C-alpha positions in Angstrom: -17.1 -14.9 -35.7 -15.6 -12.8 -38.4 -15.0 -9.9 -36.1 -13.0 -12.0 -33.7 -10.7 -13.3 -36.4 -10.2 -9.7 -37.6 -9.2 -8.5 -34.1 -6.7 -11.4 -33.6 -5.1 -10.7 -37.0 -4.7 -7.0 -36.2 -3.3 -7.9 -32.8 -0.7 -10.3 -34.3 0.3 -7.7 -36.9 0.6 -5.0 -34.1 2.8 -7.4 -32.0 4.9 -8.1 -35.1 5.6 -4.4 -35.7 6.5 -3.9 -32.0 8.8 -6.8 -32.1 10.7 -5.5 -35.2 11.1 -2.1 -33.6 12.4 -3.6 -30.3 14.9 -5.7 -32.3 16.2 -2.6 -34.2 16.6 -0.6 -31.0 18.3 -3.5 -29.1 20.9 -3.9 -31.9 21.8 -0.2 -31.7 21.8 0.0 -27.9 24.0 -3.1 -27.6 26.6 -1.6 -29.8 26.6 1.7 -27.9 26.8 -0.2 -24.6 29.9 -2.1 -25.7 31.6 1.1 -26.8 30.8 2.7 -23.4 31.9 -0.2 -21.4 35.2 -0.5 -23.3 35.9 3.2 -23.0 35.1 3.4 -19.3 37.2 0.3 -18.6 40.1 1.8 -20.5 39.9 5.0 -18.5 39.7 3.2 -15.2 42.7 0.9 -16.0 44.8 3.8 -17.2 43.9 6.0 -14.1 44.7 3.1 -11.7 48.0 2.5 -13.4 49.0 6.1 -13.5 48.1 6.5 -9.8 50.2 3.4 -8.9 53.2 4.8 -10.9 53.0 8.2 -9.2 52.6 6.7 -5.7 55.6 4.3 -6.2 57.9 6.8 -7.8 58.0 10.2 -5.9 60.3 11.7 -8.5 57.5 11.8 -11.1 55.3 14.9 -10.9 51.6 14.7 -11.0 50.3 12.8 -14.1 46.6 12.4 -15.0 44.6 10.9 -17.8 43.4 13.8 -19.8 41.2 12.1 -22.3 40.2 8.8 -23.8 39.3 9.0 -27.5 38.0 6.2 -29.7 38.5 6.2 -33.5 38.1 3.8 -36.4 35.3 1.7 -37.9 35.8 -2.0 -37.5 39.3 -1.8 -36.0 38.9 0.8 -33.2 41.9 2.6 -31.7 41.6 3.9 -28.2 44.0 6.8 -27.6 44.8 7.6 -24.0 46.2 11.1 -23.6 48.3 11.7 -20.4 49.0 15.2 -19.0 52.8 14.6 -19.2 55.0 12.1 -21.0 56.4 9.1 -19.2 59.2 6.6 -20.0 58.5 3.8 -22.3 58.5 1.2 -19.5 55.8 3.2 -17.7 53.8 3.5 -20.9 54.0 -0.3 -21.3 52.8 -0.7 -17.7 49.9 1.6 -18.4 49.1 -0.2 -21.6 49.0 -3.6 -19.9 46.9 -2.4 -17.0 44.5 -0.8 -19.5 44.2 -4.0 -21.5 43.7 -6.0 -18.4 40.9 -3.7 -17.2 39.1 -4.0 -20.5 39.6 -7.8 -20.6 38.1 -8.0 -17.0 34.8 -6.8 -18.5 34.5 -10.1 -20.3 36.2 -9.4 -23.5 39.0 -11.4 -25.1 42.6 -10.2 -25.0 44.9 -11.2 -27.9 48.4 -9.8 -27.2 48.0 -6.1 -27.4 44.4 -6.0 -28.7 40.9 -6.6 -27.3 38.6 -8.6 -29.5 34.8 -8.5 -29.1 31.9 -9.8 -31.2 31.8 -6.5 -33.1 35.2 -4.8 -33.0 38.9 -5.1 -32.5 40.4 -2.6 -30.1 44.0 -1.4 -30.0 45.1 0.9 -27.2 47.8 3.6 -27.6 49.3 5.9 -25.0 49.8 9.5 -26.1 
């Protein structure tokens, strides 16, 4: 009888350690997943907007999204670097399309920022 009680106590202790490890990994993986989803949605939205602008206005030379960088701690800034500069109206169009793309992933848009459970994202066009 004593042996069975010892085995069940060890089993519960082992399950407890595994549960704690899984929770720690899940918290970290969830944060990284959010950052990846937001970054990919920002790139997709900016690329779609830039391609629409170039297709609609043949006077504009080829423009591409060169990079998407994310900086900051609690308030993240997403910097989208374009291969050439565009007018402010086109930059506003790219900004709105980018924010809509991120919001379509299930995040909340508040004016020119995206708010999630973890961070506040601001998008800038460089």
